[in-house]
DRENDO-1510 file (C-alpha; in Angstrom, 1 decimal, always signed):
<recs>
REC; n; res; u; v; w
REC; 1; MET; +32.2; +51.3; +61.2 .
REC; 2; THR; +28.6; +49.7; +61.8 .
REC; 3; VAL; +27.4; +48.2; +58.4 .
REC; 4; SER; +23.8; +49.1; +57.6 .
REC; 5; LEU; +21.8; +46.2; +56.2 .
REC; 6; ALA; +18.7; +46.0; +54.0 .
REC; 7; ILE; +17.0; +42.4; +54.2 .
REC; 8; VAL; +15.3; +41.4; +51.1 .
REC; 9; GLY; +13.2; +38.2; +51.9 .
REC; 10; ALA; +12.1; +37.7; +55.6 .
REC; 11; GLY; +12.0; +34.0; +55.6 .
REC; 12; THR; +14.3; +31.7; +57.4 .
REC; 13; ARG; +17.4; +32.4; +55.6 .
REC; 14; GLY; +16.9; +36.2; +55.5 .
REC; 15; SER; +16.0; +36.3; +59.3 .
REC; 16; THR; +19.1; +34.0; +60.1 .
REC; 17; TYR; +21.4; +36.4; +58.3 .
REC; 18; ALA; +19.9; +39.5; +59.9 .
REC; 19; GLY; +20.3; +37.8; +63.2 .
REC; 20; TYR; +24.0; +38.7; +63.0 .
REC; 21; ALA; +23.1; +42.2; +63.7 .
REC; 22; GLU; +21.3; +41.3; +66.9 .
REC; 23; GLN; +24.4; +39.4; +68.1 .
REC; 24; PHE; +26.8; +42.2; +67.1 .
REC; 25; PRO; +25.0; +45.5; +67.1 .
REC; 26; ASP; +28.3; +47.4; +67.0 .
REC; 27; ARG; +29.2; +45.6; +63.6 .
REC; 28; ALA; +25.8; +45.6; +61.8 .
REC; 29; ARG; +22.3; +47.0; +62.0 .
REC; 30; VAL; +19.2; +46.2; +59.9 .
REC; 31; VAL; +17.6; +49.4; +58.5 .
REC; 32; ALA; +15.2; +48.0; +55.9 .
REC; 33; VAL; +13.2; +44.9; +55.3 .
REC; 34; ALA; +11.3; +44.0; +52.0 .
REC; 35; ASP; +8.9; +41.0; +51.8 .
REC; 36; PRO; +5.4; +40.8; +50.3 .
REC; 37; ARG; +4.2; +38.7; +53.3 .
REC; 38; ASN; +3.2; +41.2; +55.9 .
REC; 39; GLU; +3.5; +39.1; +59.0 .
REC; 40; TYR; +7.0; +37.9; +58.0 .
REC; 41; ARG; +8.1; +41.4; +57.1 .
REC; 42; ASP; +6.8; +43.0; +60.2 .
REC; 43; ALA; +8.0; +40.3; +62.6 .
REC; 44; LEU; +11.4; +40.7; +61.4 .
REC; 45; ALA; +11.4; +44.5; +61.3 .
REC; 46; ASP; +9.9; +44.6; +64.8 .
REC; 47; ARG; +12.9; +42.4; +66.0 .
REC; 48; HIS; +15.3; +44.9; +64.6 .
REC; 49; GLY; +13.3; +48.1; +65.5 .
REC; 50; VAL; +13.0; +49.0; +61.8 .
REC; 51; PRO; +10.6; +51.9; +61.5 .
REC; 52; ALA; +7.6; +52.0; +59.0 .
REC; 53; ALA; +9.7; +54.0; +56.5 .
REC; 54; GLY; +12.0; +51.0; +56.2 .
REC; 55; ARG; +9.4; +48.3; +55.5 .
REC; 56; PHE; +8.7; +47.5; +51.9 .
REC; 57; PRO; +6.0; +45.2; +50.3 .
REC; 58; SER; +8.6; +44.1; +47.7 .
REC; 59; TRP; +12.2; +44.2; +46.5 .
REC; 60; GLN; +11.1; +46.5; +43.8 .
REC; 61; ALA; +9.7; +49.0; +46.1 .
REC; 62; LEU; +12.9; +49.1; +48.0 .
REC; 63; ALA; +14.9; +49.4; +44.7 .
REC; 64; GLU; +12.8; +52.4; +43.7 .
REC; 65; ARG; +14.4; +54.4; +46.5 .
REC; 66; PRO; +17.9; +55.8; +46.5 .
REC; 67; ARG; +20.4; +53.6; +48.4 .
REC; 68; LEU; +19.5; +53.5; +52.1 .
REC; 69; ALA; +21.9; +51.0; +53.4 .
REC; 70; ASP; +25.6; +49.9; +52.9 .
REC; 71; ALA; +24.6; +46.4; +51.9 .
REC; 72; VAL; +21.6; +44.3; +50.8 .
REC; 73; VAL; +21.0; +40.6; +51.6 .
REC; 74; ILE; +18.9; +39.0; +48.9 .
REC; 75; ALA; +17.2; +36.0; +50.3 .
REC; 76; THR; +14.2; +35.9; +48.0 .
REC; 77; PRO; +13.2; +32.6; +46.2 .
REC; 78; ASP; +15.5; +31.0; +43.8 .
REC; 79; ARG; +14.0; +32.4; +40.8 .
REC; 80; GLU; +14.0; +35.9; +42.1 .
REC; 81; HIS; +17.7; +36.4; +42.4 .
REC; 82; ALA; +19.1; +37.8; +39.2 .
REC; 83; GLU; +16.8; +40.7; +38.7 .
REC; 84; PRO; +17.2; +42.2; +42.1 .
REC; 85; VAL; +20.9; +41.7; +42.0 .
REC; 86; ALA; +21.0; +43.9; +38.9 .
REC; 87; HIS; +18.9; +46.7; +40.4 .
REC; 88; PHE; +20.6; +46.8; +43.8 .
REC; 89; ALA; +24.1; +46.6; +42.0 .
REC; 90; ASP; +23.1; +49.6; +40.0 .
REC; 91; LEU; +22.2; +51.5; +43.1 .
REC; 92; GLY; +25.6; +50.6; +44.6 .
REC; 93; TYR; +24.7; +48.3; +47.3 .
REC; 94; ASP; +27.2; +45.6; +48.3 .
REC; 95; ILE; +25.5; +42.2; +48.0 .
REC; 96; LEU; +25.0; +39.1; +50.0 .
REC; 97; LEU; +23.2; +36.7; +47.9 .
REC; 98; GLU; +21.6; +33.3; +49.0 .
REC; 99; LYS; +22.5; +30.3; +47.0 .
REC; 100; PRO; +21.9; +29.2; +44.5 .
REC; 101; MET; +23.0; +32.4; +42.5 .
REC; 102; ALA; +20.2; +31.7; +40.0 .
REC; 103; PRO; +18.4; +28.7; +38.6 .
REC; 104; THR; +20.0; +28.9; +35.0 .
REC; 105; GLU; +23.5; +29.3; +33.9 .
REC; 106; ALA; +22.7; +32.4; +31.9 .
REC; 107; GLU; +21.3; +34.1; +34.9 .
REC; 108; CYS; +24.3; +33.3; +37.1 .
REC; 109; ASP; +26.4; +34.8; +34.3 .
REC; 110; ALA; +24.3; +37.9; +34.4 .
REC; 111; VAL; +24.6; +38.0; +38.2 .
REC; 112; VAL; +28.5; +38.1; +37.9 .
REC; 113; GLU; +28.4; +40.6; +35.0 .
REC; 114; ALA; +26.1; +43.0; +37.0 .
REC; 115; THR; +28.4; +43.0; +39.9 .
REC; 116; GLN; +31.6; +43.4; +38.0 .
REC; 117; ARG; +30.2; +46.2; +35.8 .
REC; 118; THR; +29.2; +48.2; +38.8 .
REC; 119; GLY; +32.1; +47.2; +41.0 .
REC; 120; VAL; +30.0; +46.3; +44.0 .
REC; 121; LEU; +30.9; +43.5; +46.4 .
REC; 122; LEU; +29.2; +40.1; +45.8 .
REC; 123; ALA; +29.4; +37.3; +48.4 .
REC; 124; VAL; +27.4; +34.1; +47.6 .
REC; 125; CYS; +26.1; +32.1; +50.7 .
REC; 126; HIS; +28.3; +29.1; +50.2 .
REC; 127; VAL; +28.3; +29.0; +54.0 .
REC; 128; LEU; +30.2; +25.7; +54.2 .
REC; 129; ARG; +33.4; +27.5; +53.3 .
REC; 130; TYR; +33.2; +29.5; +56.5 .
REC; 131; THR; +32.9; +26.7; +59.2 .
REC; 132; PRO; +35.5; +25.9; +61.8 .
REC; 133; TYR; +35.4; +22.3; +60.4 .
REC; 134; THR; +36.2; +23.5; +56.9 .
REC; 135; ASP; +39.0; +25.5; +58.3 .
REC; 136; ALA; +40.5; +22.5; +59.9 .
REC; 137; VAL; +40.1; +20.2; +56.9 .
REC; 138; LYS; +41.6; +23.0; +54.5 .
REC; 139; ARG; +44.6; +23.5; +56.9 .
REC; 140; LEU; +45.4; +19.9; +57.0 .
REC; 141; VAL; +45.1; +19.5; +53.2 .
REC; 142; THR; +47.2; +22.7; +52.6 .
REC; 143; ASP; +49.8; +21.6; +55.0 .
REC; 144; GLY; +50.2; +18.3; +53.3 .
REC; 145; ALA; +48.8; +16.0; +55.9 .
REC; 146; VAL; +47.3; +13.7; +53.2 .
REC; 147; GLY; +49.9; +14.4; +50.5 .
REC; 148; GLN; +48.5; +14.7; +47.1 .
REC; 149; ILE; +44.7; +14.2; +47.0 .
REC; 150; ILE; +43.8; +11.2; +44.8 .
REC; 151; GLY; +40.2; +10.7; +45.6 .
REC; 152; ILE; +37.3; +12.1; +47.8 .
REC; 153; GLU; +34.1; +10.4; +48.8 .
REC; 154; HIS; +31.5; +13.0; +49.9 .
REC; 155; LEU; +27.9; +12.2; +51.2 .
REC; 156; GLU; +25.2; +14.9; +51.7 .
REC; 157; PRO; +22.6; +13.0; +53.9 .
REC; 158; VAL; +19.7; +15.3; +53.4 .
REC; 159; GLY; +17.6; +13.2; +55.8 .
REC; 160; TRP; +14.1; +11.4; +55.1 .
REC; 161; TRP; +12.1; +14.1; +56.8 .
REC; 162; HIS; +14.1; +17.1; +55.6 .
REC; 163; PHE; +13.7; +15.9; +52.0 .
REC; 164; ALA; +9.9; +15.3; +52.4 .
REC; 165; HIS; +9.6; +18.8; +54.0 .
REC; 166; SER; +11.6; +20.9; +51.5 .
REC; 167; TYR; +11.7; +18.8; +48.3 .
REC; 168; VAL; +8.4; +16.9; +48.2 .
REC; 169; ARG; +5.9; +19.2; +50.1 .
REC; 170; GLY; +7.9; +22.4; +50.1 .
REC; 171; ILE; +9.0; +25.3; +47.9 .
REC; 172; TRP; +12.0; +23.2; +46.2 .
REC; 173; ARG; +9.6; +20.4; +45.1 .
REC; 174; ARG; +9.5; +21.6; +41.4 .
REC; 175; ALA; +12.5; +22.4; +39.2 .
REC; 176; ASP; +10.3; +24.8; +37.0 .
REC; 177; GLU; +9.3; +26.8; +40.2 .
REC; 178; SER; +12.7; +26.8; +42.0 .
REC; 179; SER; +15.6; +24.8; +40.8 .
REC; 180; PHE; +16.6; +21.2; +40.3 .
REC; 181; SER; +17.5; +19.5; +43.7 .
REC; 182; LEU; +21.2; +19.2; +43.0 .
REC; 183; LEU; +21.5; +22.8; +42.5 .
REC; 184; ALA; +19.2; +23.8; +45.3 .
REC; 185; LYS; +20.9; +21.5; +48.0 .
REC; 186; CYS; +24.4; +20.5; +46.9 .
REC; 187; CYS; +25.7; +23.6; +45.1 .
REC; 188; HIS; +27.1; +23.9; +48.8 .
REC; 189; ASP; +28.9; +20.5; +48.4 .
REC; 190; LEU; +30.1; +21.0; +44.9 .
REC; 191; ASP; +31.5; +24.3; +45.9 .
REC; 192; TRP; +33.0; +22.7; +49.2 .
REC; 193; LEU; +34.8; +20.0; +47.1 .
REC; 194; ARG; +36.2; +22.6; +44.7 .
REC; 195; TYR; +37.4; +24.5; +47.7 .
REC; 196; ILE; +39.2; +21.7; +49.3 .
REC; 197; VAL; +40.7; +20.2; +46.1 .
REC; 198; ASP; +42.0; +23.7; +45.0 .
REC; 199; ALA; +42.1; +22.8; +41.3 .
REC; 200; PRO; +39.7; +23.4; +38.4 .
REC; 201; PRO; +37.0; +20.8; +37.7 .
REC; 202; LEU; +37.5; +19.5; +34.2 .
REC; 203; ARG; +34.8; +16.6; +33.6 .
REC; 204; ILE; +31.6; +15.7; +35.3 .
REC; 205; SER; +29.2; +12.8; +35.1 .
REC; 206; SER; +26.1; +12.2; +37.1 .
REC; 207; VAL; +23.2; +9.7; +37.5 .
REC; 208; GLY; +20.2; +10.0; +39.6 .
REC; 209; ALA; +16.3; +10.0; +39.5 .
REC; 210; LEU; +13.2; +10.6; +41.4 .
REC; 211; HIS; +12.8; +7.1; +42.8 .
REC; 212; HIS; +10.3; +7.0; +45.6 .
REC; 213; PHE; +8.0; +10.0; +46.0 .
REC; 214; LEU; +5.8; +8.9; +43.2 .
REC; 215; PRO; +2.0; +8.0; +43.0 .
REC; 216; GLU; +2.8; +4.4; +42.2 .
REC; 217; ASN; +4.4; +4.1; +45.6 .
REC; 218; ARG; +1.5; +5.3; +47.5 .
REC; 219; PRO; +0.5; +2.6; +50.2 .
REC; 220; PRO; -3.0; +1.1; +49.8 .
REC; 221; GLY; -5.6; +3.1; +51.7 .
REC; 222; ALA; -3.4; +6.2; +51.9 .
REC; 223; ALA; -5.3; +9.4; +51.8 .
REC; 224; ASP; -4.4; +12.7; +50.1 .
REC; 225; ARG; -3.7; +14.4; +53.5 .
REC; 226; CYS; -2.0; +12.9; +56.5 .
REC; 227; LEU; -4.8; +14.2; +58.9 .
REC; 228; ASP; -7.2; +11.8; +57.1 .
REC; 229; CYS; -5.0; +8.9; +56.4 .
REC; 230; ARG; -5.6; +5.3; +57.9 .
REC; 231; VAL; -2.0; +4.3; +57.4 .
REC; 232; GLU; -0.3; +7.6; +58.6 .
REC; 233; ALA; +0.9; +5.9; +61.9 .
REC; 234; SER; +3.2; +3.5; +60.0 .
REC; 235; CYS; +4.4; +5.9; +57.3 .
REC; 236; PRO; +8.0; +7.2; +57.5 .
REC; 237; TYR; +6.7; +10.5; +56.1 .
REC; 238; SER; +3.9; +11.4; +58.3 .
REC; 239; ALA; +3.4; +15.1; +58.3 .
REC; 240; THR; +1.3; +14.8; +61.5 .
REC; 241; ARG; +4.0; +13.1; +63.5 .
REC; 242; PHE; +6.8; +15.0; +62.3 .
REC; 243; TYR; +5.4; +18.6; +62.9 .
REC; 244; ASN; +3.8; +17.8; +66.0 .
REC; 245; ALA; +7.3; +16.6; +67.2 .
REC; 246; CYS; +8.6; +20.0; +66.0 .
REC; 247; LEU; +6.1; +21.8; +68.0 .
REC; 248; ALA; +7.2; +20.0; +71.1 .
REC; 249; ASP; +10.8; +21.1; +70.4 .
REC; 250; PRO; +11.6; +25.0; +70.8 .
REC; 251; ARG; +14.7; +24.4; +68.7 .
REC; 252; ARG; +12.6; +23.5; +65.6 .
REC; 253; HIS; +10.1; +26.5; +65.9 .
REC; 254; LEU; +12.4; +28.9; +63.7 .
REC; 255; TRP; +12.9; +26.1; +61.3 .
REC; 256; PRO; +11.3; +23.9; +59.9 .
REC; 257; LEU; +7.9; +24.8; +61.7 .
REC; 258; SER; +7.8; +28.5; +61.0 .
REC; 259; VAL; +7.8; +27.7; +57.3 .
REC; 260; LEU; +4.3; +26.2; +57.8 .
REC; 261; THR; +2.7; +28.9; +60.0 .
REC; 262; ARG; +3.2; +31.8; +62.2 .
REC; 263; ASP; +0.7; +30.3; +64.7 .
REC; 264; LEU; +3.0; +28.0; +66.7 .
REC; 265; THR; +0.3; +26.2; +68.6 .
REC; 266; GLU; -1.3; +22.7; +68.3 .
REC; 267; ALA; -4.4; +24.4; +66.6 .
REC; 268; GLY; -2.1; +26.5; +64.3 .
REC; 269; VAL; -0.2; +23.4; +63.2 .
REC; 270; ARG; -3.4; +21.5; +62.6 .
REC; 271; ALA; -4.8; +24.1; +60.4 .
REC; 272; ALA; -1.6; +24.4; +58.4 .
REC; 273; LEU; -1.6; +20.5; +57.8 .
REC; 274; ARG; -5.4; +20.7; +56.9 .
REC; 275; ASP; -5.2; +23.5; +54.4 .
REC; 276; GLY; -1.6; +24.0; +53.4 .
REC; 277; PRO; +1.0; +22.0; +51.2 .
REC; 278; TYR; +2.9; +20.6; +54.1 .
REC; 279; GLY; +0.0; +18.3; +55.2 .
REC; 280; ARG; -0.1; +16.6; +51.8 .
REC; 281; CYS; +0.7; +12.9; +51.3 .
REC; 282; VAL; +4.3; +12.7; +49.9 .
REC; 283; TYR; +2.9; +10.4; +47.2 .
REC; 284; ALA; +0.2; +12.8; +46.1 .
REC; 285; CYS; +2.3; +16.0; +45.6 .
REC; 286; ASP; +3.3; +17.7; +42.4 .
REC; 287; ASN; +6.9; +17.2; +43.0 .
REC; 288; ASP; +9.4; +16.3; +40.3 .
REC; 289; VAL; +13.0; +16.7; +41.6 .
REC; 290; VAL; +15.5; +14.0; +42.1 .
REC; 291; ASP; +15.7; +12.1; +45.5 .
REC; 292; HIS; +18.9; +10.3; +45.0 .
REC; 293; GLN; +21.8; +11.3; +42.9 .
REC; 294; VAL; +25.5; +10.5; +42.4 .
REC; 295; VAL; +28.1; +13.0; +40.9 .
REC; 296; THR; +31.6; +12.2; +39.8 .
REC; 297; VAL; +34.0; +15.0; +39.3 .
REC; 298; SER; +37.5; +14.9; +37.6 .
REC; 299; PHE; +39.7; +17.7; +38.7 .
REC; 300; ALA; +43.0; +19.1; +37.0 .
REC; 301; GLY; +45.9; +17.3; +38.4 .
REC; 302; GLY; +44.1; +14.0; +38.6 .
REC; 303; ALA; +41.9; +14.1; +41.7 .
REC; 304; THR; +38.4; +12.6; +41.6 .
REC; 305; ALA; +35.6; +13.2; +43.8 .
REC; 306; THR; +32.2; +11.5; +44.2 .
REC; 307; LEU; +29.2; +13.3; +45.6 .
REC; 308; THR; +26.0; +11.4; +46.8 .
REC; 309; MET; +23.0; +13.4; +47.7 .
REC; 310; SER; +20.2; +11.3; +49.2 .
REC; 311; ALA; +16.8; +11.6; +50.7 .
REC; 312; PHE; +17.2; +8.2; +52.2 .
REC; 313; THR; +19.4; +9.0; +55.2 .
REC; 314; PRO; +19.3; +10.3; +58.8 .
REC; 315; GLY; +19.7; +14.0; +58.8 .
REC; 316; GLY; +23.1; +15.4; +59.9 .
REC; 317; HIS; +26.4; +16.8; +58.7 .
REC; 318; ARG; +28.0; +16.0; +55.6 .
REC; 319; ARG; +30.5; +13.1; +55.7 .
REC; 320; THR; +33.7; +13.0; +53.8 .
REC; 321; ARG; +36.6; +10.6; +53.2 .
REC; 322; ILE; +39.8; +12.0; +51.7 .
REC; 323; MET; +42.4; +9.6; +50.1 .
REC; 324; GLY; +45.8; +11.0; +49.6 .
REC; 325; THR; +49.3; +9.7; +49.0 .
REC; 326; ARG; +50.4; +10.2; +52.6 .
REC; 327; GLY; +47.4; +10.1; +54.6 .
REC; 328; TYR; +43.7; +9.3; +54.9 .
REC; 329; LEU; +41.1; +11.8; +56.4 .
REC; 330; GLU; +37.6; +11.1; +57.5 .
REC; 331; GLY; +35.3; +13.8; +58.7 .
REC; 332; ASP; +31.7; +14.3; +59.8 .
REC; 333; GLY; +31.4; +18.1; +60.3 .
REC; 334; GLU; +32.5; +17.9; +63.9 .
REC; 335; ARG; +35.3; +15.2; +64.1 .
REC; 336; ILE; +38.2; +14.7; +61.8 .
REC; 337; THR; +40.2; +11.4; +61.8 .
REC; 338; LEU; +43.5; +11.5; +60.2 .
REC; 339; THR; +45.7; +8.3; +59.5 .
REC; 340; ASP; +49.3; +9.1; +58.8 .
REC; 341; PHE; +50.8; +6.7; +56.2 .
REC; 342; VAL; +54.5; +7.3; +57.5 .
REC; 343; THR; +53.8; +6.5; +61.2 .
REC; 344; GLY; +50.7; +4.5; +60.8 .
REC; 345; ARG; +49.1; +6.3; +63.6 .
REC; 346; THR; +45.6; +7.6; +63.7 .
REC; 347; SER; +44.7; +10.8; +65.5 .
REC; 348; THR; +41.3; +12.6; +66.0 .
REC; 349; MET; +40.4; +16.2; +66.2 .
REC; 350; HIS; +37.2; +17.5; +67.6 .
REC; 351; VAL; +36.0; +20.8; +66.1 .
REC; 352; ALA; +33.4; +22.9; +67.6 .
REC; 353; ALA; +30.4; +23.3; +65.3 .
REC; 354; GLY; +26.6; +24.2; +65.5 .
REC; 355; GLY; +23.8; +22.1; +64.2 .
REC; 356; ALA; +23.7; +20.6; +60.6 .
REC; 357; ASP; +20.3; +21.9; +59.7 .
REC; 358; ALA; +19.0; +25.1; +58.1 .
REC; 359; GLY; +18.0; +26.5; +61.3 .
REC; 360; SER; +21.0; +26.1; +63.4 .
REC; 361; GLY; +23.7; +27.9; +61.7 .
REC; 362; HIS; +25.2; +25.2; +59.2 .
REC; 363; GLY; +28.0; +24.3; +61.7 .
REC; 364; GLY; +28.9; +27.9; +62.3 .
REC; 365; GLY; +29.0; +28.7; +58.6 .
REC; 366; ASP; +26.2; +31.3; +58.7 .
REC; 367; HIS; +28.0; +33.3; +61.4 .
REC; 368; GLY; +31.4; +32.9; +59.6 .
REC; 369; LEU; +29.9; +34.2; +56.4 .
REC; 370; MET; +28.2; +37.1; +57.9 .
REC; 371; ALA; +31.3; +38.1; +59.8 .
REC; 372; ALA; +33.5; +37.9; +56.7 .
REC; 373; PHE; +30.9; +39.9; +54.6 .
REC; 374; VAL; +30.2; +42.6; +57.2 .
REC; 375; GLU; +34.0; +43.0; +57.7 .
REC; 376; ALA; +34.6; +43.2; +54.1 .
REC; 377; VAL; +32.0; +45.9; +53.4 .
REC; 378; ALA; +33.3; +47.8; +56.5 .
REC; 379; THR; +37.1; +47.7; +55.5 .
REC; 380; GLY; +36.9; +47.3; +51.7 .
REC; 381; ASP; +39.0; +44.1; +52.0 .
REC; 382; ARG; +37.3; +41.7; +49.6 .
REC; 383; SER; +39.9; +38.9; +50.3 .
REC; 384; LEU; +37.9; +38.2; +53.4 .
REC; 385; VAL; +35.1; +36.9; +51.3 .
REC; 386; ARG; +35.9; +33.2; +50.2 .
REC; 387; SER; +32.8; +32.9; +48.0 .
REC; 388; GLY; +33.0; +35.7; +45.6 .
REC; 389; PRO; +31.5; +35.9; +42.0 .
REC; 390; GLN; +34.1; +33.9; +40.0 .
REC; 391; GLU; +34.6; +31.1; +42.4 .
REC; 392; SER; +30.8; +30.7; +43.0 .
REC; 393; LEU; +30.1; +30.9; +39.3 .
REC; 394; ASP; +32.8; +28.0; +38.7 .
REC; 395; SER; +30.8; +25.9; +41.5 .
REC; 396; HIS; +27.5; +26.5; +40.0 .
REC; 397; ARG; +28.9; +25.5; +36.5 .
REC; 398; MET; +29.7; +22.1; +38.2 .
REC; 399; ALA; +26.0; +21.7; +39.2 .
REC; 400; PHE; +24.7; +22.6; +35.7 .
REC; 401; ALA; +27.0; +20.2; +34.0 .
REC; 402; ALA; +26.2; +17.4; +36.4 .
REC; 403; GLU; +22.4; +18.0; +35.5 .
REC; 404; ARG; +23.1; +18.0; +31.9 .
REC; 405; SER; +24.9; +14.5; +32.3 .
REC; 406; ARG; +22.1; +13.1; +34.4 .
REC; 407; LEU; +19.7; +14.1; +31.8 .
REC; 408; ALA; +21.8; +12.4; +29.1 .
REC; 409; GLY; +21.9; +9.2; +31.1 .
REC; 410; GLY; +25.4; +9.8; +32.7 .
REC; 411; THR; +27.4; +10.9; +29.7 .
REC; 412; PRO; +30.4; +12.9; +30.9 .
REC; 413; VAL; +30.3; +16.7; +30.4 .
REC; 414; GLU; +33.5; +18.6; +29.8 .
REC; 415; LEU; +34.0; +22.0; +31.9 .
REC; 416; PRO; +36.5; +24.0; +29.9 .
REC; 417; GLY; +37.7; +27.2; +31.3 .
REC; 418; ALA; +37.1; +26.7; +34.9 .
REC; 419; VAL; +38.7; +29.4; +36.9 .
REC; 420; ALA; +41.5; +28.9; +39.4 .
REC; 421; ALA; +40.7; +28.9; +43.1 .
REC; 422; PRO; +41.7; +32.0; +45.1 .
REC; 423; ALA; +44.5; +31.8; +47.6 .
REC; 424; PRO; +43.3; +30.8; +51.2 .
REC; 425; THR; +42.3; +33.8; +53.1 .
REC; 426; PRO; +43.2; +34.4; +56.8 .
REC; 427; GLU; +40.8; +32.9; +59.4 .
REC; 428; HIS; +38.5; +35.4; +61.0 .
</recs>
């Protein structure tokens, strides 16, 4: 069976998931694209040969039609998730939903309720569950290589340039317009910790703040835009330097450069920096989201985990240390080093993975997610989906609890009623 897909949101994420149909046309095909931006909608539709009748100016226009695909990929902005989920669930579409599920806990509950009420399949894009690296870590932990997990240290190194792009100048810069940065960036990581520990989270505390990207840290002589700035050459966050470097690197054309402009020429980039949000000084934006945060989680059974999300790092894969009663595991998304406490020996495993950024497949997770979702739709085997409604809701509640704790100065927040993790699914 070839699964037909409707893509709602033709930006980077929607285009990435649609790309699965290009790689595997015998498994999936795109039959509809909805996006209010004509150039993005038509570019994606043209790539997949979608006729004019399958192109829609909004998700609402698509939802007004009877169901015309087996499944819908919802990759709209964060605050436009819950409502389309409800409408497409009522129409009988199976749903792939970009993370976060929604920016509020009540809306996340509504997403789950809508899909359970209608009986449609929901897969949330917690792509880190689907990487070869995660499979390897999960297998080692399940097989007892570290014994009982006592503690985990986990770092999400957002990267100084990525944070400036997405969370200072970009669409996730304001919590009231998208979502707070821990939810937007690290619901992935909280979900991954939940998956690896395989126990309900009981208590969360968190501290963090917007430390640096503030008007008071603006260098003397800095202009409102990098193109006009006398100190731009010595600024770590120079938009001129960064986006010109992206232009010279074809691997960065899909992301992050296409977020600025469809005109991938020197003149097009310069015009975007002159007139658009991505040319602004990072100290003269309207951003308000946290740039450094630490979360501590206590799980049933006694394990604890710390997650650090920081803008002030090189970009790259997440880095994790797992401390257990029989062994110690350290991983960086591509390599796993394991120390066995019985033998005292250390061994290293290299895991094939893609790039770490949003344009290069999340270490193979984008492909793994789409493969699982498409197969689940085709066969009806929902066990293939590792990030269904209940486990994803559990992970999101961790993020909301962490933010409540942060706003309360680090006061611990209890998480009663967290759901048990599903049994591990076969690799695919």
